[in-house]
Every structure is written in C-alpha cells, then in structure tokens.
N, C-alpha and C positions, 0 to 999 in steps of 0.2 A: 502493500498500498503506500509505502515512504519511498517506493523507488518510481509507482507512478506520479508522486507531486515531484520529484526531482525532475522526470524525464518530460514535467512539462513546464519546469523551468526553464531547462537546459531547449527547447522546443522553442519557447517564447526568447530566449537570448541567441540561439541562431535567425531568430527573424532580424532580432536588431541588427546583427552582426552582417547580412546581407544586405539589408537596409543601406549601411555604412560603406560597404565596400561597392557597391553598383551605383551610389549615388556621388554626387561632384563634393569635391568637400565646400563648407561653407566661405563664401567669396563680400568680400566688401569692396563695391565699386562707387566711385565717386562720377555721380551722372548731375549733371544740372543743377550742383548747390546744394544735392543732398548725396546722402552715404545709404545707398540699396542695398539691402541682404539678400543674397540667394541661398536657401536653403534646400536641401535634398532635391535637385534635380535630377533626372534619371533617365534614361532613353525610355522608348514606346515598348518594347520587350520586358522589361524588368517591371516596369510599370504595372505591366498589363498581368504577367503572372502572381505577384503581388496583390493584385487588386481580385484575382480571381482566389487565390489563396487567402484573402482576408474575408470574402463576402462565402467562397463556399466551401472551404475543405475546414477551416477551422470551426465552423459553428454545425457543420457537421460529425465534426470531431468531437466537438463539445457533447452534442445531443447521444452520441452514439457511448460516448463513455457514459453517461447519466443512464441510458439503458441497461447496457451491461452492467454496469453497477448494481441498479435494480434486482437484476436477474441471480448475478451470484451476491447478493447483499454486502455490497463493502461497504455502504453505511455512509458516511458523513465523505468518507476519502472521494467517494465518487464524485460529490457534490462537489468539493474542493479544489480536485482535478478539475470538472469541467469550469466552473468559476474562473481559474485561470487560467482555463484555453480562451475562454469569453473574454476576460481581461485582456488578454494579447492580441485577440481580434479586434479589439478596441483601438490599440496603441497601434496596431498595423493601420486601421481604415483611419485613422487622425494624422499620421505621418504620410501615409498616402494623397490625403486631403493638405496636407500643406504643400506636398509636391503637386499638387494638380492646381493651388491658385498661383504658384511662383510660375506653372508651367503657361498658363494662361495670361498671368502677366506680362512673360517674356512676347506671346504674340502680340501686344498691343505696341 
C-alpha cells in the first residue's frame, strides 16, 4: 500500500521533469519599455501528449485505482493514491494552461 503512494509520487515527479525538459527555460526579454517573461513554451507535439495525459490518462488511472481499491478492500490507501493522481492531473493542466497562454501571446 505504501508502495502505491510512493509510486504515485514518482509518477507525478516524472511529469514535472518531462515538462521541465521539453519546455524552454524562463527567458526575460526587454520589449517596448517593459520586461516580458516567457514560461513553459513547448512545441506542439509535447503539448499535445501532455494534454492527452492530463485529460485522459490520469483521470482514467485515478478512477481505475478507486475501483480496484474497492474490489480488493484497500481502504483509504486507494483513495489517497487516486487523490494524489488527480492532484498531479490538476497541476499538469495548470502548467499546460500557462503554456497555452504564453503561446497565444506570442501569436499576437
């Protein structure tokens, strides 16, 4: 049971590492008298994959853990793991939202 929680945290950490590796580093640019900050700009393929993971894979995995946990009587552990997965999905969605805002700003 503790292994499941540990595995969930490792999976969440890997998503953060993936975003950090494939995103451009934070860049401060001077543009027309103001400082502009570009965060989490990534190419379309990485964005699409991470979006699919955040929208489809992580919620499905969370639901799967809850259902299997009830079948196997895992108790509160299954709920804790599912909530952790859901928190990772929300974090990933927020980071992708920031990336989308930066991308649309760059098109203007």
